[in-house]
C-alpha positions, 0 to 999 in steps of 0.5 A, a space after each residue: 499500499 505504501 507505494 500506491 499512496 506515495 504515487 498518488 501523493 506525487 500526482 496530487 501534490 506535484 512531488 513526494 519529496 520529504 513524505 512519510 507514510 503511516 497507518 492506523 487501524 480500524 476497530 471492532 468491539 467483540 462485546 460491551 456495546 453502549 457501555 463505554 459512556 456508562 462507566 462499564 467495560 468494553 472488549 474491542 480489538 484493532 483490525 488489520 484494515 484501517 487508514 493509511 496516510 502520507 504526510 509532509 510538513 510545510 513551511 507555511 500554515 496552509 493545510 492541504 488534504 486529499 482523500 483517495 476515498 473521496 477523490 472527486 472532492 479534489 484537494 481541500 485547502 485550509 489553514 492552521 488559522 481556520 481550525 473551525 468545524 464546518 459542514 463544507 469541510 466534510 471529512 477534513 473536520 476529523 484531522 482538523 479537529 485533532 489539530 485543534 485539540 492539540 492546540 487546546 491541550 497546550 501543544 500548538 502546531 507550528 506549521 502546516 502540512 499536506 496530508 493524503 489519506 486512504 482508508 480500506 475500512 468500509 465508510 459508514 460501517 461502524 468500524 470507526 473510520 473517523 476514530 482511525 483518522 483521528 488517531 492517525 492524525 495525532 500520531 503524525 503530529 506527535 512524530 512531526 513535531 516531537 510532542 510528548 504524548 503517549 498512545 493513550 494520550 492520543 486516544 483521549 485527544 481524539 475523543 476530545 476532538 470528536 466531542 468538542 470539535 465535531 460535537 459527537 458525544 462518543 465514549 473513549 472506546 474507539 480511540 482507545 482500541 485503535 491507539 492501544 491495539 495489539 496483534 491477536 489481543 483484544 483490550 478489556 477496558 474499564 471505561 470508568 478509570 481507563 484501567 485495562 488488560 490485554 486478553 489473547 484471542 485464541 480462536 482455534 479453527 474459527 475466524 472473526 467475520 464482519 458483515 457490513 449492512 451498507 446502510 449509511 448512518 451518521 453518529 451525530 445525527 442518529 439517536 446516539 446522543 438521545 440514548 446517552 441522555 436517557 442513560 444520564 437521566 436514569 443514572 440521576 434517578 438511581 442516585 437518589 436511592 443508591 450510592 453510585 457514580 455510573 451505571 457500570 457500578 451496578 450488578 444485575 441484582 442491585 439494579 433489580 432492587 432499585 430500578 423502580 426509582 427510574 420513572 420511565 419504562 423506556 429509561 429503565 430499559 436503557 439502564 437495564 441494557 447498560 448494567 446487564 451488558 457490562 456484566 456480560 462483558 466481564 463474564 465473556 472475558 472470563 469465558 475466553 480466559 477459560 477457553 470457553 469460546 462457546 459461552 463467549 458466543 452465547 454472551 454475544 448473542 445475548 448482547 444483540 438481543 439486549 441491544 435490539 429489545 432494551 436499547 433499541 439500536 439495531 434496526 431491520 438490517 442488523 437484525 436480519 444479518 444476525 438472525 440469519 447468522 444464528 441459523 448457520 451451523 458453525 456460527 459460534 456467536 453473532 451480534 451488532 457492533 458499533 453504535 447501531 442504526 446501520 453499520 456492521 455485525 461481528 460473528 465468530 464462525 468456524 473455518 469450514 462454515 465461512 463460505 456457507 455463512 457468507 453465501 447464505 446470510 448474503 442471499 437472505 439479506 439481499 432478498 429481505 433488504 433489497 441490496 447486498 451486504 459486504 463481508 470481511 474475514 478480519 484479523 486482529 492487528 497492532 495500533 498506529 505506526 509509521 510504515 
């Protein structure tokens, strides 16, 4: 890939003198959905697909951006004096947001750059193409200007940019999984205090298969922020009767004891998902450590049911992909992953069933939804790097 992006950089910007190349992965969350802003646990991993970047410092303050994925937009120009979000800026709001966030954290960017990106994460799929671009940008800034930041700092800066600059109220999971990725390991992260451990993913005779629904969605204008505020209200109601900081502080039994404090059925369902999903995630990691992949799969299935019935973020596309997956022999577990309302499912599928899975689920999905899904057999990869 390195040669292709260097060649394209040369075409777009005239020459490739002084250019460096980088990569930041996408991520998939194996279990623990909509828990990351509720003080719960998540279990994501970085992927070997992601965002490639070619970048070069400039001697002035100009910023020139080009995406091979949105080539028809051509070069989008800006400057370090114009780090203000706008609809016209399109995808460049993500790298610009990170540059702005570095400045807000006391690290002023001393000069402009030419930046070319190419992503092989399906756009709008829920595999975190935006967080991948954010971490890539942060990594480039660290490398170019010698800022004293760790990869964990890059995750927090990326989240800050997404929250404050792009006004998407995301949790920390996406940026953390991408910045801290490790080959063949998932990250068991407690989002309440950012304590984490790596857990090896040993799937003997099985693979992770991602199915992209190809239903486009935008996080900022979806019901994502609505779900967050429902959980915040439910938490405030619970706090009148029990001493907790987050919904993640509760186990199932304590939740059942105090749930009547939540005044609305809808908010009660949202909170129940947050509490039960957090406990499922803890149990799922224990199952993996005990080499019980079957139990891990059952917990994935239960996660999807909760996201469908209690959190109501799945929709017909994701439900179809998962329900068809459950019919296939050799599927260990399947669930939606990401924010929902479109995006992807993640399934653990035995090697001998992968071709059947892709064919049968793909056929049933197209027949019901009217357009096709895309399937990716993925591997777990490392965090950001220079290539």
